N, C-alpha and C positions, 0 to 999 in steps of 0.2 A: 471506568470512572463512575462515580456515584454522585447523587445530589447536585450540589452547586457546580462541581466540575463538569458534569454532564451538560448542564444548561449553558455554562460558559463556552464549551466546545461547540455546541450547536450554534450559538451566536457567532462564534469566530468562523465557522464554516460558511455561514451566510455572508459574512463580510468578505471572506476570500472569494466566494462566487461572484459577488458584486464587483470586486476588484478585477478579477480575471475576465469578466464579461466586457470590460472596457478595452478597446483596441489600443489605448495608450499605455497599457501595462503589459510588459513582456512576462508571461507566466514562468518561463524557464529561469529568467533572471531573478524573479521574485522567489522561486524555489531555492536558489542558491543563497539568497539573503536570509531567508527564514531558516535554512540549515545552519548558517553561520551563527545566528542568534541561538538556535537550539544548542549548538556546541558550547557557546559562551555560558549559558545558564545551566547547562549540564555540569560544566567545570566549576562555575562560581556558585557554590551552594548558598553562601551568605546573601549574595545578590538576589537569587531567585526567592529566598525566604522574605526578603524585604519587599519584593514586588508582589508577593502573594499574601502579605501580612494583613489579615482582616481588620486589625487595629488601626492601620494607616488609611488615610483618606484616598479614595479612588483617584481623584484628580492629582494628588501629590504623587502617587505611584506612576500615573500616566506621564506626568511631566518629567519624572526621573528617567523613565524609559526613553522619552524623546531626547533628553539631554545626552544620555549614554549612546544612543543609536543614531541620532540625527545626522552626524557626519560620517557614519559607517555604512549606512544602508540608504536606500531610496526613501522618498517621502511616503509612498504607499506602504512600504514594508514597515517603516517606523510607526505609521498610523495604525496599522493592523496590530502590531505588538502592543502599542499604547492602549488600544481598545480592549485587548485581552487582559491586561493587568488591571484595567478598571473593574473587571468581573471578579467574582468571588471564586476561589478554588478550594476544594476540600483538602488537598494536599499540595505542597509547593511543587513536587515532582510532576503533578498532573499538567502543570503549565508547560513543562518541557516536553511531555509526551504529546500534548496538543500542538505545540509548534512543529514538532517533527512530523506529525500527521499532515499538517497544513503544508509543509515543505514538499512532502511526497505527493500530496494532492495537486499542488501547483505544477509539479513536473508532469503528472498524468494529464492535467488539463492542457498543458502545452502540447502533449502528444495527441490529445483529442482534437484540439484546434487544427493540428496538421494532418488530421485523418489517419493517425498512426496508432491509435489506442489499441486496436485489436492486435497489431504486431507486438506492442509492448506487453500486453497480457500473455500472449503466446510465448514470447521470449523469456519472461519471468518464470513461466511454468517449466519451459524446457531447461532453463539454467538450474532450477530446483531439482529436476530429474538427474541432470548431469552430476550435480553435487552429491545427491543421495547415492549415486552409483559409483562414486570414486572416493574411497577412504583417504587416499593421499591428497586429493584436491581439497576435500573438506578440511583436513588437517592444516594444510598450507594456508587456507583462507581464514582459519580461526585460531592460528597460532599467536598466543599473546606475546611471544618474544619477537615475532616478526615486525618489522617497521611498517609504518603506513605506506611509505613509498614502495616498499617491496610488494605489499599486497596490491597496491594500485597498479604496479607494473604487470603483475600476474594477471589481473583483471583485463588490462589493455591487451595482453596477448591472447586472452580468451575471447573477448567481446569486441575489441577495437575493429571497426569496419564491418563487423558481422551482426551488429545489433543496433537498434535505434538509440539515439543519443540519450533519450530519457531513460531507457533501460540501463544504459551504462552508468548514468548518474545515480539512479536509485540503488542499484546493486553496489556501486562503489561506497555510497554513504552507509549502507548496511554493513558491509564488510569492514570498513575502516572505523566505524563508530557504532558497534552493535548494542551498546547501552544495556548489557546484561542479557540480551536475548540470544537464543540459538540462531544459527544461520537458517535453519529450516523454518522455524516459526516466523522469522522476519520475512522470508520470501513468501510464506503463506499470507501474512498480513498485507503485503504489497499487492498480491494477486487479488485479495478480497477488496482492497481499496480501489484497484483498477476496475473491478466489476461494478462497484457501486457508482462509478462515474456515469454509467448508463442505467443505473438502477437495475442491474442484472445480477443474477446468482451465478455462481460457478459450479459446474458439475465436472468432477474429475472422472473421466471414463477410461477404464482399463479393459481392453478386449484381448482375446486370445489371437485374433487376426485383425488387421486393419479394417475399419468399417468403410463401407461404400458411401458415396455421397447421399443416395436415397436413405440409407440406414441412419446416417447422421441427422438428416432432416427430420425423419420420423421420430428419432429419439429426442431430438431437441423440442419438437412440437409437443410430444407426449409429456416431457418433463415440465415444459412451460405451462401446460394445462393443469398438471398435477400440483405445481407450486404457485401458480398464479402470477409468475413473473418471467420475463424474458431470461433464457438460460444461455450462458456461454459454456461451450464444451471444450475442456482441455483433454486431449486425447493421447493415450499411451497404449502401447502394445506389450503384452506379457503372455507368452504361450502357456504359463502355468495357471492363469486365471480359471478357476472352477466355474462351470456353467457357461463359459464363453464370454462373460462380460461382468464387470464390477463398476458400479456407479456410486460416487460419494458426493453428497450435497450437504455441505456443513458437517454436522456430526452424524448424519444419517447415511448408512451404507446399504446399498441395494445390490444383492447378488442374484444372478439368474441370467437366462437367455434374453436377448433383445426382444424377440417375438413374445415371450412370456410376459416380460415387463410391460410392454406396450398394451398387451391384451388386458393385464391386471389394471393398468391405468385407465383404460376405457371402461372397465367394469366399475371401478370406483367412482368415475365421473357419472356414469349412468345411474348408479345407486344413490 
């Protein structure tokens, strides 16, 4: 997002945080409500254009949103959406993208409040690996001819009782309403959003053999010093990895042995 939309999203994130800090607001229920509004505005193009029309008065748009949603969602959800339509958006679609992000963030917040955010992060990563390793599964989950109920049933067979409820909801929304994204990019976005809940960066670590706990601790500490932020490690094993280890942080890829990389990080910090 650019310009006005970026500022509007930042303000909406702050309002969401304020709402979910309240013990009277159920973050998981709020996530479901925001997801429903996302689906509505994604489907009703003319409505979202009215709600983001810069020529319309902000209060008039907020009142319209309240009238439309007041009996469909809770007061906090309606107030949050009303506040968003008061803001200026560079493109009407940006409002829908922002609502979707807030829905996902609310679910991650619910997991964080329950002390399960780490589990959700790991489950999203592992599910992504399973999908990338199975052409048939990916085809089934992305088949445009398949019904929503069929995809939901497949996900229940894969995740039901094996993953956190937040993970199930996040993946289900992505699969049943991809909104033009690939499954892989959607899962990556969810993983990054989960990491941001703790102001952490995600390092995808692929090693030729499983890392020991001391190795993981040393690698995590070295990367945290190198990037200046707490690092969450998503671990994968691939015997074909050259040099024994591959680390990806954002767009940066680091190849080489664990010992060499830690030594190089130390040299850079000392220099």
